[in-house]
C-alpha positions as CSV (number, residue, x, y, z in Angstrom):
1,M,0.0,0.0,0.0
2,Q,1.4,3.4,-1.0
3,P,1.8,5.9,1.9
4,M,-0.5,8.5,0.2
5,T,-3.4,6.0,0.3
6,A,-2.7,4.7,3.9
7,R,-4.6,6.2,6.8
8,L,-3.0,5.8,10.3
9,L,-4.6,6.2,13.6
10,V,-2.3,7.5,16.4
11,V,-3.6,6.9,19.9
12,D,-1.5,8.6,22.6
13,D,-2.4,10.9,25.6
14,T,0.8,13.0,25.4
15,P,0.6,16.0,23.0
16,A,4.4,16.0,22.5
17,N,4.3,12.3,21.4
18,I,1.5,13.1,19.0
19,Q,3.4,16.0,17.5
20,T,6.5,13.9,17.1
21,L,4.6,11.1,15.4
22,A,2.8,13.4,13.1
23,A,6.1,15.1,12.1
24,T,7.5,11.6,11.3
25,L,4.5,10.1,9.4
26,K,3.0,13.0,7.4
27,P,6.2,13.9,5.5
28,A,6.3,10.2,4.5
29,G,2.9,10.6,2.9
30,Y,0.6,9.0,5.4
31,Q,-2.8,10.5,6.5
32,V,-2.8,10.8,10.3
33,M,-5.8,10.5,12.6
34,V,-5.4,11.3,16.3
35,A,-7.1,10.1,19.5
36,T,-5.9,10.7,23.1
37,N,-7.4,7.5,24.7
38,G,-9.0,4.2,23.9
39,V,-12.6,5.5,23.9
40,Q,-11.8,8.3,21.5
41,A,-10.0,5.8,19.3
42,L,-13.1,3.6,19.1
43,E,-15.3,6.6,18.4
44,A,-13.0,7.7,15.6
45,M,-12.9,4.3,14.0
46,S,-16.7,4.1,14.0
47,R,-16.6,7.1,11.6
48,V,-13.5,6.3,9.5
49,V,-11.7,3.0,9.5
50,P,-7.9,3.3,9.5
51,D,-5.4,1.0,7.7
52,L,-3.1,0.7,10.7
53,I,-3.1,1.8,14.4
54,L,-0.2,3.0,16.5
55,L,-1.4,2.4,20.1
56,D,0.0,3.6,23.4
57,I,-0.7,1.5,26.5
58,M,-0.8,3.9,29.5
59,M,-3.7,6.2,28.8
60,P,-6.7,7.5,30.9
61,V,-10.3,6.4,30.5
62,M,-9.4,3.3,28.5
63,D,-5.8,2.0,28.2
64,G,-4.2,0.5,25.1
65,Y,-4.7,-3.1,26.2
66,E,-8.5,-2.7,26.6
67,A,-8.7,-0.7,23.4
68,C,-6.9,-3.4,21.5
69,A,-9.3,-6.0,23.0
70,H,-12.3,-4.1,21.7
71,I,-10.8,-3.6,18.3
72,K,-10.0,-7.3,17.8
73,A,-13.4,-8.3,19.1
74,N,-15.1,-6.3,16.3
75,P,-15.4,-8.3,13.0
76,A,-15.1,-5.1,11.0
77,W,-11.9,-4.1,12.7
78,C,-10.2,-7.3,13.8
79,E,-7.9,-7.5,10.7
80,I,-6.5,-4.0,11.1
81,P,-2.7,-4.1,12.1
82,V,-2.1,-2.8,15.6
83,I,1.5,-1.7,16.6
84,F,1.9,-0.9,20.3
85,L,4.1,2.2,20.7
86,T,4.9,2.5,24.4
87,A,7.5,3.0,27.1
88,K,6.5,-0.3,28.8
89,T,9.2,-2.7,27.7
90,G,8.8,-5.6,30.1
91,T,8.6,-9.1,28.7
92,A,5.1,-9.6,30.3
93,D,3.9,-6.4,28.5
94,L,5.1,-7.7,25.1
95,V,3.5,-11.1,25.7
96,K,0.2,-9.5,26.6
97,A,0.3,-7.2,23.6
98,F,0.8,-10.1,21.2
99,E,-1.8,-12.2,22.9
100,L,-4.3,-9.4,22.3
101,G,-3.5,-9.6,18.6
102,A,-0.9,-6.9,18.1
103,V,1.4,-7.4,15.0
104,D,4.4,-5.4,16.4
105,Y,5.8,-3.6,19.5
106,V,7.9,-0.5,19.3
107,S,9.5,1.0,22.4
108,K,9.7,4.8,23.2
109,P,11.7,6.7,22.4
110,F,11.5,5.4,18.9
111,N,13.8,5.6,15.9
112,A,11.9,7.4,13.1
113,H,13.5,5.3,10.3
114,E,12.8,2.1,12.1
115,L,9.2,3.1,12.8
116,L,8.5,4.0,9.2
117,A,10.0,0.7,8.0
118,R,7.8,-1.3,10.4
119,V,4.7,0.7,9.5
120,Q,5.3,0.1,5.7
121,T,6.1,-3.6,6.3
122,H,2.9,-4.2,8.1
123,L,0.8,-2.2,5.7
124,T,2.3,-4.3,2.8
125,M,1.7,-7.5,4.6
126,N,-1.9,-6.6,5.4
127,Q,-2.4,-5.6,1.7
128,L,-1.1,-9.0,0.7
129,R,-3.4,-10.7,3.2
130,V,-6.4,-8.8,1.9
131,G,-5.4,-9.8,-1.7
132,L,-5.1,-13.4,-0.8
133,A,-8.4,-13.4,1.0
134,E,-10.1,-11.9,-2.0
135,K,-8.4,-14.6,-4.2
136,H,-9.5,-17.3,-1.8
137,D,-13.1,-16.0,-1.9
138,E,-13.0,-15.9,-5.7
139,L,-11.6,-19.4,-5.9
140,A,-14.2,-20.6,-3.5
141,R,-16.9,-19.0,-5.7
142,I,-15.5,-20.6,-8.9
143,N,-15.1,-23.9,-7.1
144,A,-18.8,-23.7,-6.1
145,I,-19.8,-22.9,-9.6
146,V,-17.7,-25.8,-11.0
147,R,-19.1,-28.2,-8.4
148,S,-22.7,-27.0,-9.2
149,A,-22.2,-27.4,-12.9
150,F,-20.3,-30.7,-12.9
151,G,-22.5,-32.1,-10.2
152,R,-25.4,-32.0,-12.7
153,Y,-23.6,-34.6,-14.8
154,V,-21.3,-36.6,-12.6
155,S,-21.1,-37.7,-9.0
156,E,-19.5,-35.7,-6.2
157,E,-16.5,-38.0,-6.3
158,V,-15.8,-37.2,-9.9
159,V,-16.0,-33.5,-9.2
160,T,-13.7,-33.8,-6.2
161,S,-11.2,-35.8,-8.3
162,I,-11.2,-33.1,-11.0
163,L,-10.9,-30.2,-8.6
164,E,-8.4,-31.6,-6.1
165,T,-6.2,-33.8,-8.3
166,P,-4.3,-31.8,-11.0
167,E,-3.7,-35.0,-13.1
168,G,-7.4,-35.7,-13.0
169,L,-7.9,-33.6,-16.1
170,E,-5.3,-35.4,-18.1
171,I,-6.4,-37.3,-21.1
172,G,-5.9,-41.1,-20.7
173,G,-7.1,-44.0,-18.7
174,E,-6.4,-47.3,-17.0
175,E,-7.8,-50.8,-17.2
176,R,-9.9,-51.7,-14.3
177,E,-12.7,-54.1,-13.4
178,L,-16.0,-52.3,-13.0
179,T,-19.7,-53.0,-13.0
180,I,-21.7,-51.3,-15.7
181,L,-25.5,-50.7,-15.4
182,M,-27.6,-49.8,-18.4
183,S,-31.2,-48.7,-18.1
184,D,-33.8,-47.9,-20.7
185,L,-37.5,-46.9,-20.6
186,R,-40.4,-48.8,-22.1
187,G,-43.2,-46.8,-23.5
188,F,-41.2,-43.6,-23.9
189,T,-41.7,-43.6,-27.7
190,A,-45.5,-43.6,-27.2
191,L,-45.1,-40.7,-24.7
192,T,-43.2,-38.6,-27.2
193,E,-45.9,-39.2,-29.8
194,S,-48.8,-38.3,-27.5
195,L,-47.4,-35.1,-25.8
196,P,-46.1,-31.8,-27.0
197,P,-42.3,-31.4,-26.9
198,Q,-42.2,-29.3,-23.8
199,E,-44.2,-31.8,-21.8
200,V,-42.1,-34.7,-23.1
201,I,-39.0,-32.9,-21.7
202,G,-40.8,-32.3,-18.4
203,A,-41.8,-35.9,-18.1
204,L,-38.2,-37.0,-19.0
205,N,-36.8,-34.7,-16.4
206,V,-39.1,-36.2,-13.7
207,Y,-37.8,-39.6,-14.5
208,L,-34.1,-38.6,-14.7
209,E,-34.3,-36.6,-11.5
210,A,-35.5,-39.6,-9.6
211,M,-33.0,-42.0,-11.2
212,V,-30.0,-39.8,-10.8
213,E,-30.8,-39.3,-7.1
214,V,-30.9,-43.1,-6.6
215,I,-27.7,-43.7,-8.6
216,F,-25.7,-41.2,-6.5
217,Q,-27.0,-42.8,-3.3
218,F,-25.2,-46.0,-4.3
219,D,-22.0,-44.1,-5.5
220,G,-22.6,-44.7,-9.1
221,T,-21.0,-42.5,-11.7
222,I,-23.1,-41.5,-14.7
223,D,-21.2,-42.2,-17.9
224,E,-23.9,-41.1,-20.3
225,I,-27.5,-40.0,-20.5
226,I,-28.8,-40.7,-24.0
227,G,-32.5,-39.6,-24.1
228,D,-34.2,-42.0,-21.8
229,A,-31.3,-44.4,-21.4
230,I,-28.7,-44.1,-18.6
231,L,-25.3,-45.7,-18.6
232,V,-23.7,-45.9,-15.1
233,M,-20.4,-47.3,-13.8
234,F,-19.6,-48.6,-10.3
235,G,-16.1,-48.8,-9.0
236,A,-14.7,-45.6,-10.7
237,P,-13.3,-43.0,-10.2
238,V,-13.1,-44.3,-6.6
239,A,-12.3,-48.0,-6.6
240,R,-14.7,-50.1,-4.5
241,A,-14.5,-53.8,-3.9
242,D,-18.3,-54.2,-3.7
243,H,-19.0,-52.4,-7.0
244,A,-21.1,-55.3,-8.3
245,A,-23.3,-55.5,-5.3
246,R,-23.8,-51.7,-5.3
247,A,-24.8,-51.8,-9.0
248,V,-27.4,-54.6,-8.4
249,A,-28.8,-52.8,-5.3
250,C,-29.0,-49.6,-7.3
251,G,-30.9,-51.3,-10.1
252,I,-33.4,-52.7,-7.6
253,A,-33.8,-49.2,-6.0
254,M,-34.2,-47.6,-9.4
255,Q,-37.0,-50.1,-10.3
256,R,-38.7,-49.4,-7.0
257,A,-38.5,-45.6,-7.6
258,M,-40.6,-46.0,-10.8
259,A,-43.8,-46.2,-8.8
260,D,-43.2,-42.6,-7.6
261,V,-42.1,-41.5,-11.1
262,N,-45.3,-42.8,-12.6
263,A,-47.4,-41.1,-9.9
264,R,-45.7,-37.8,-10.7
265,L,-46.2,-38.4,-14.4
266,Q,-49.9,-38.6,-14.0
267,A,-49.9,-34.8,-14.4
268,Y,-48.8,-35.3,-18.0
269,A,-51.6,-37.7,-18.8
270,G,-49.1,-39.9,-20.6
271,P,-48.8,-43.7,-20.6
272,E,-47.3,-45.4,-17.6
273,L,-43.6,-46.0,-18.1
274,E,-41.6,-49.1,-17.3
275,M,-37.8,-49.6,-17.3
276,G,-35.5,-52.4,-18.1
277,I,-32.0,-52.7,-16.5
278,G,-29.0,-54.8,-17.5
279,V,-25.9,-55.2,-15.3
280,H,-22.5,-56.6,-16.3
281,T,-19.1,-56.9,-14.6
282,G,-15.8,-57.0,-16.4
283,R,-12.6,-55.2,-17.3
284,V,-12.9,-51.9,-19.1
285,I,-10.7,-48.9,-19.9
286,V,-11.8,-46.0,-17.7
287,G,-10.5,-42.4,-17.6
288,N,-10.7,-39.1,-19.4
289,I,-11.3,-39.4,-23.1
290,G,-11.6,-36.6,-25.7
291,S,-9.5,-33.6,-26.5
292,A,-8.1,-30.6,-24.7
293,R,-11.3,-28.7,-25.5
294,R,-13.9,-31.4,-24.8
295,T,-13.2,-34.1,-22.2
296,K,-15.4,-36.7,-20.7
297,Y,-14.8,-39.2,-17.9
298,A,-16.0,-42.5,-19.2
299,A,-15.6,-46.2,-19.6
300,V,-15.0,-47.9,-22.9
301,G,-14.6,-51.5,-24.1
302,A,-16.5,-54.6,-25.0
303,N,-17.8,-55.1,-21.5
304,V,-19.6,-51.7,-21.6
305,N,-21.3,-52.8,-24.8
306,M,-22.3,-56.1,-23.1
307,A,-24.2,-54.2,-20.5
308,G,-26.3,-52.6,-23.2
309,R,-26.8,-56.0,-24.9
310,I,-28.1,-57.5,-21.6
311,E,-30.4,-54.6,-21.1
312,S,-31.9,-55.2,-24.6
313,F,-33.2,-58.6,-23.3
314,T,-35.1,-57.1,-20.5
315,T,-38.8,-56.5,-20.2
316,G,-40.3,-53.6,-18.3
317,G,-39.7,-53.8,-14.5
318,Q,-36.9,-56.4,-15.0
319,L,-33.3,-56.5,-13.8
320,L,-31.0,-58.9,-15.6
321,V,-27.4,-59.5,-14.5
322,S,-24.6,-61.4,-16.1
323,E,-22.9,-64.4,-14.6
324,S,-19.8,-62.4,-13.8
325,T,-21.9,-59.9,-11.8
326,R,-23.6,-62.7,-9.9
327,D,-20.3,-64.3,-9.1
328,A,-18.8,-61.0,-7.8
329,I,-21.5,-60.5,-5.2
330,S,-21.3,-62.1,-1.7
331,A,-24.7,-60.9,-0.6
332,P,-27.5,-63.4,-1.2
333,L,-29.5,-62.8,-4.4
334,Q,-33.1,-63.6,-5.0
335,V,-33.2,-65.0,-8.6
336,A,-36.5,-65.6,-10.3
337,H,-35.2,-67.2,-13.5
338,E,-32.0,-67.9,-15.4
339,F,-31.6,-68.5,-19.1
340,R,-29.0,-68.6,-21.9
341,V,-28.9,-66.0,-24.6
342,E,-26.7,-65.2,-27.6
343,P,-26.0,-61.4,-27.5
344,K,-25.2,-59.9,-30.9
345,G,-21.4,-59.4,-31.3
346,S,-20.6,-62.1,-28.7
347,A,-18.8,-65.2,-29.8
348,R,-20.6,-67.3,-27.2
349,S,-23.9,-67.6,-25.4
350,I,-24.1,-66.2,-21.9
351,T,-26.3,-66.9,-18.8
352,L,-28.5,-64.1,-17.5
353,F,-30.2,-64.0,-14.1
354,D,-33.5,-62.3,-13.4
355,V,-32.7,-60.8,-10.0
356,R,-35.7,-59.8,-7.8
357,G,-33.8,-59.0,-4.6
358,I,-30.5,-58.6,-2.7
359,G,-29.8,-59.4,0.9
360,A,-27.8,-57.6,3.6
361,P,-26.5,-55.0,3.9
362,Y,-29.0,-53.7,1.3
363,D,-32.1,-55.8,1.9
364,L,-33.9,-54.6,-1.2
365,A,-36.5,-56.5,-3.3
366,L,-38.8,-55.8,-6.2
367,P,-42.5,-55.8,-5.3
368,E,-44.4,-58.9,-6.3
369,S,-46.7,-58.3,-9.2
370,L,-49.7,-60.5,-9.9
371,V,-50.4,-60.7,-13.6
372,V,-54.0,-61.8,-14.5
373,M,-54.6,-62.3,-18.2
374,H,-58.2,-62.4,-19.4
375,P,-59.3,-64.7,-22.2
376,L,-60.6,-62.6,-25.2
377,P,-64.2,-63.3,-26.0
378,T,-63.2,-63.4,-29.6
379,P,-59.6,-64.3,-30.4
380,L,-57.9,-61.3,-32.1
381,A,-56.3,-62.0,-35.5
382,V,-52.9,-60.3,-35.9
383,Q,-50.0,-60.3,-38.2
384,C,-46.7,-61.1,-36.4
385,L,-43.4,-59.7,-37.5
386,L,-40.0,-60.4,-35.9
387,L,-37.8,-57.6,-34.9
388,E,-34.0,-57.5,-35.2
389,D,-32.3,-54.5,-33.5
390,K,-35.6,-52.6,-33.8
391,A,-35.7,-53.3,-37.6
392,V,-39.0,-55.0,-38.6
393,G,-38.7,-58.2,-40.5
394,R,-40.2,-58.6,-44.0
395,V,-42.1,-61.8,-43.4
396,A,-45.5,-61.5,-41.6
397,H,-46.8,-64.6,-39.8
398,D,-50.4,-65.2,-39.0
399,G,-51.3,-65.2,-35.4
400,T,-54.1,-65.0,-32.9
401,L,-54.0,-63.1,-29.6
402,V,-56.2,-65.3,-27.3
403,A,-55.7,-63.6,-23.9
404,C,-54.2,-60.4,-22.5
405,S,-53.8,-58.0,-19.7
406,L,-52.6,-54.4,-19.8
407,R,-49.0,-55.5,-20.0
408,D,-49.1,-59.2,-21.1
409,G,-50.6,-61.3,-23.8
410,E,-50.8,-64.9,-25.0
411,L,-50.3,-65.5,-28.7
412,I,-50.7,-68.5,-31.0
413,T,-48.7,-68.2,-34.1
414,T,-46.6,-70.1,-36.6
415,A,-43.7,-67.6,-36.3
416,P,-40.4,-69.1,-35.1
417,L,-40.4,-67.4,-31.7
418,V,-37.8,-67.8,-29.1
419,P,-37.7,-66.4,-25.5
420,L,-36.6,-62.7,-25.3
421,S,-37.1,-62.1,-29.0
422,N,-39.0,-59.0,-30.0
423,V,-42.1,-58.9,-32.1
424,K,-44.5,-56.4,-33.7
425,L,-48.2,-57.3,-33.9
426,L,-50.4,-55.6,-36.5
427,V,-54.1,-55.5,-35.6
428,A,-56.3,-54.9,-38.6
429,G,-59.3,-54.3,-36.4
430,T,-62.7,-55.8,-36.4
431,P,-65.8,-54.6,-38.2
432,A,-67.3,-51.3,-37.1
433,D,-70.7,-52.9,-36.3
434,D,-69.1,-55.2,-33.7
435,P,-69.6,-53.3,-30.3
436,D,-66.8,-55.4,-28.7
437,G,-64.5,-55.3,-31.6
438,A,-60.9,-54.2,-31.4
439,P,-59.6,-51.1,-33.2
440,A,-56.8,-51.2,-35.6
441,G,-53.3,-50.6,-34.1
442,E,-49.9,-51.9,-33.3
443,I,-48.4,-53.8,-30.4
444,Y,-44.7,-54.1,-29.7
445,A,-43.8,-57.0,-27.3
446,K,-41.0,-59.2,-26.1
447,V,-41.5,-63.0,-25.9
448,T,-41.1,-64.2,-22.4
449,A,-41.9,-67.9,-23.0
450,A,-42.6,-70.0,-26.1
451,A,-43.2,-73.6,-27.0
452,D,-40.3,-75.7,-28.4
453,S,-41.7,-76.5,-31.8
454,G,-44.8,-76.6,-34.1
455,T,-47.6,-74.1,-33.5
456,Q,-46.3,-71.7,-30.9
457,R,-48.3,-70.6,-27.9
458,A,-46.1,-67.7,-26.7
459,R,-46.3,-65.5,-23.7
460,L,-45.6,-61.9,-24.4
461,R,-44.8,-58.8,-22.4
462,F,-46.0,-55.7,-24.1
463,T,-43.5,-52.9,-24.5
464,S,-45.7,-50.5,-26.4
465,V,-49.4,-50.5,-27.3
466,S,-51.1,-47.9,-29.5
467,P,-53.6,-45.8,-27.5
468,E,-56.7,-47.1,-29.1
469,L,-55.8,-50.7,-28.5
470,K,-54.8,-49.9,-24.9
471,R,-58.2,-48.4,-24.2
472,W,-59.8,-51.5,-25.7
473,V,-57.8,-53.8,-23.5
474,Q,-58.7,-51.7,-20.4
475,Q,-62.3,-52.2,-21.2
476,L,-61.9,-56.0,-21.2
477,A,-60.9,-56.2,-17.5
478,P,-63.8,-57.3,-15.3
């Protein structure tokens, strides 16, 4: 701080001392305020706050020690440097002065050059302190902004890793065993077609808000949100030995949270949503990928893709896990079914487990659902087309829907159906003069069970039903 900008408060009850100090300080460019005791000093400071105080000890009304105590007790004044300027030179006096918060102690009579040097030193040090405090506040503000911004996309652990570890921003990764969770909604396409864009985004945000909250509760790190699909990794950036169990517990908690999501979505008058979840454990490359301008913390590798393949076999409300995930979990699992599948891109078939619950320390289970299918008064003729990666096959097979509920159906067809395959049913509709007739429409479904050969009686789980057909099915319920 330059002398011309520094305001000094001189507190001394001896006029000769005040004159001597003024004659020393003013020529050096300092502005000088004067008080003759501690009470006057506090009154003067309430009007104009000085940058430094030169304080005598032995004064009437209020001595220097008491004045210093009042100054340091005031949050607005406590950082002002106080230099005791006194004839008391005993060790006990010095100790008491520094205990009260003084920055220096100058004995009378004083050397003018020494006093000026000490004053300038403490003014400079205080200016540096103020500057550092301002920088600290600015960094804290920026840190809060970064945490708030990053925290909308990644977990708190990733934010901490980025902010506290300089190498956390470097491009590159490491091979590590993780557990990957992939979730995807059923019925979301129908929602987008039945609602205006703004309401679709609102409904999607209701879903994502609930899911992200659950994911962070189990220390999952969101790798990607792609529309209504969520890709989550467990075991990075913070390594955890129980990453597989956390992922499965998280998946169950996410499914349980869908009841509240659908209750909140009633405001949008859209169809009820269901979610499928696939979980797989394996070695992946995890770290920062991208460029200097655009970086993302992510996991890559065949085992990430496998989690997506497993999810594609799920029906709404289901949690399927791979054998590697099941084997990595010590907690007891409640498994409803297990079956072999041949994921696309995999050289071998794999076993999947339909997990309904996990034991201690999580003790979570999916609610039991009783499915009651009602025989149709008149079997409904349909055309059955097989789906492959969401592409509709060209060959249509005749079929008959003989029973259904809002979510399930029983189909008789000559189509070569296998469990977990996807189908599209085309309903031509019944004559208009039939009061109980079905309207025209489409049903997308996944085969949950099928006969081994010949005419197939397949059990279906509906993934999407056109609104007209859905209303017709609702009317069939007793």
